[in-house]
C-alpha positions as CSV (number, residue, x, y, z in Angstrom):
1,M,84.1,19.4,-98.4
2,E,84.8,20.5,-101.7
3,Y,84.0,16.6,-102.2
4,I,80.8,16.9,-100.3
5,L,79.1,20.1,-102.7
6,D,80.7,18.7,-105.5
7,T,79.2,14.7,-105.0
8,L,76.0,18.0,-104.5
9,G,76.0,19.7,-107.4
10,K,76.5,17.3,-109.5
11,I,72.0,15.9,-108.3
12,G,71.3,18.7,-108.5
13,F,71.6,20.9,-105.2
14,E,72.8,24.1,-104.9
15,W,74.5,25.0,-101.4
16,R,73.8,28.6,-102.3
17,Q,69.9,27.5,-101.8
18,G,70.0,24.9,-99.1
19,L,71.3,27.8,-97.7
20,F,68.6,30.3,-98.9
21,N,65.8,27.8,-98.0
22,L,67.4,26.5,-95.2
23,V,67.5,30.2,-93.5
24,N,63.6,31.0,-94.9
25,F,62.7,28.0,-93.2
26,L,64.0,29.2,-89.8
27,I,62.7,32.7,-89.9
28,I,59.1,31.3,-90.8
29,F,60.1,28.4,-88.1
30,W,60.7,31.6,-85.5
31,I,57.6,33.7,-87.1
32,L,54.9,30.3,-86.8
33,K,55.7,29.5,-83.3
34,R,56.4,33.0,-81.6
35,Y,52.8,33.9,-83.8
36,A,50.5,30.9,-84.0
37,F,52.5,28.3,-82.1
38,K,51.9,30.2,-78.6
39,P,48.4,31.8,-79.4
40,L,48.0,28.1,-80.7
41,M,49.7,26.2,-77.3
42,K,48.0,28.8,-74.9
43,A,44.3,27.8,-76.6
44,I,45.2,24.1,-76.2
45,N,46.7,24.4,-72.7
46,E,43.6,26.3,-71.6
47,R,41.2,23.8,-73.5
48,Q,43.3,21.7,-71.4
49,D,42.8,23.5,-68.5
50,A,38.7,23.6,-69.0
51,A,39.1,19.3,-69.7
52,R,40.6,18.9,-66.7
53,E,38.5,21.7,-64.6
54,A,35.1,20.3,-65.9
55,H,36.3,16.8,-64.6
56,D,36.7,17.6,-61.3
57,N,33.4,19.5,-61.4
58,F,31.7,16.4,-62.4
59,E,34.0,14.4,-59.9
60,S,33.1,16.6,-56.7
61,A,29.2,16.8,-58.0
62,K,28.6,12.7,-58.1
63,T,30.6,12.9,-54.7
64,E,28.0,15.6,-53.5
65,L,24.7,13.5,-55.6
66,G,25.4,10.9,-53.3
67,M,26.0,12.8,-50.7
68,A,22.5,14.4,-50.6
69,K,21.7,10.7,-51.5
70,Q,22.5,9.8,-48.3
71,R,21.6,12.8,-46.8
72,A,17.9,12.1,-48.6
73,Q,18.0,8.6,-46.3
74,T,19.0,9.3,-43.6
75,L,15.5,12.3,-43.0
76,V,13.1,9.4,-44.9
77,D,14.3,7.1,-42.2
78,E,13.7,10.2,-38.9
79,A,10.5,10.6,-41.6
80,K,9.5,7.9,-40.9
81,V,10.8,6.5,-36.7
82,E,9.1,10.6,-35.8
83,A,5.6,9.0,-38.3
84,N,6.1,5.8,-35.8
85,K,6.1,7.4,-32.8
86,V,3.1,10.3,-33.7
87,I,0.7,7.4,-34.2
88,E,2.0,4.9,-30.9
89,K,1.3,8.3,-29.5
90,S,-2.3,9.2,-31.2
91,Y,-3.0,5.7,-30.2
92,E,-1.9,6.1,-26.8
93,Q,-4.4,8.8,-26.9
94,A,-6.5,7.4,-28.3
95,A,-6.5,4.8,-25.4
96,L,-6.5,7.1,-23.1
97,V,-9.9,9.4,-25.0
98,A,-11.4,5.5,-25.0
99,V,-10.9,5.0,-20.6
100,E,-12.3,8.8,-20.1
101,M,-15.4,8.4,-21.9
102,K,-15.9,4.9,-20.3
103,D,-15.6,6.2,-16.9
104,K,-18.0,9.6,-17.8
105,A,-20.9,6.8,-19.1
106,K,-20.6,5.7,-16.4
107,K,-20.8,7.9,-13.8
108,E,-23.7,9.6,-16.4
109,I,-25.2,6.4,-16.3
110,E,-24.6,5.9,-12.4
111,A,-26.2,9.4,-11.7
112,L,-29.6,8.6,-14.1
113,V,-29.6,6.0,-11.6
114,E,-29.5,7.8,-8.5
115,Q,-31.7,9.9,-10.4
116,A,-33.9,7.5,-10.4
117,K,-34.4,6.2,-7.6
118,R,-35.1,9.5,-6.1
119,N,-37.9,10.4,-8.3
120,I,-39.3,6.5,-7.4
121,E,-39.3,7.6,-2.8
122,I,-40.7,10.9,-4.0
123,D,-43.3,9.7,-6.0
124,K,-43.8,6.4,-3.7
125,K,-43.9,9.6,-1.2
126,E,-46.4,10.9,-3.0
127,M,-48.8,8.3,-3.8
128,K,-48.3,7.3,-0.4
129,E,-50.0,9.9,1.2
130,A,-51.9,10.6,-1.4
131,L,-53.5,6.5,-0.8
132,R,-53.1,8.1,3.2
133,K,-55.4,11.2,3.0
134,E,-57.8,8.6,0.2
135,T,-57.4,6.1,3.6
136,V,-58.8,9.3,5.6
137,E,-61.2,10.3,4.0
138,L,-63.0,6.3,3.1
139,V,-62.1,5.7,7.4
140,M,-63.9,9.1,8.1
141,L,-66.7,8.5,5.6
142,A,-67.4,4.5,6.6
143,T,-67.5,5.9,10.3
144,E,-69.5,8.9,9.1
145,K,-71.9,6.3,7.7
146,I,-71.3,4.4,11.2
147,I,-72.2,6.6,13.6
148,R,-75.1,8.4,11.8
149,E,-74.4,11.3,12.7
150,R,-71.9,14.6,11.6
151,L,-69.3,15.0,14.7
152,D,-68.0,18.8,15.1
153,E,-65.5,20.4,13.7
154,K,-63.4,20.1,17.2
155,K,-64.0,15.9,17.1
156,D,-63.4,15.9,13.6
157,Q,-59.8,17.1,13.7
158,E,-59.3,14.4,16.7
159,Y,-60.7,12.0,15.0
160,I,-58.3,12.4,12.1
161,K,-55.4,12.9,13.6
162,E,-55.5,10.5,15.8
163,L,-56.7,8.3,12.3
164,I,-53.0,9.2,10.8
165,G,-51.6,8.4,13.8
166,S,-52.7,5.2,13.9
167,L,-51.1,5.1,9.4
168,K,-48.3,6.2,11.0
169,S,-47.3,3.5,13.5
């Protein structure tokens, strides 16, 4: 060992100084390990954990976004189907309303025709009655002119009834 120390001494290495440097190095290494490396490693580990958590959150958000898109598309599809059903139902209701309106208009027209027929029948009867009265008066006047004498009231009434009876038949 002396040989090694002697050789190292020739190149300017002193073993006491080397031992002192080694002890200093170990003390500084221990201090750094305890007070610098631990907090540094802790901060590095915390950053790595935060980065992993952020990545996991990103992946879960990405998955949730995909699921939300699927749900949104499903809702849109359901809304389209529902809208088509509503449109179809409104067409059916419109057709029913149109049929009901046609039936109502037809009934109203039939009622108007019936009322017109009744009015015509009433007018016809009134005209016949008026015609009868005029005819009776004309016959009476003609008879009076022919006979040239006026019959008494009783005979006059009988004669009118007779004429009305003959006109009805």
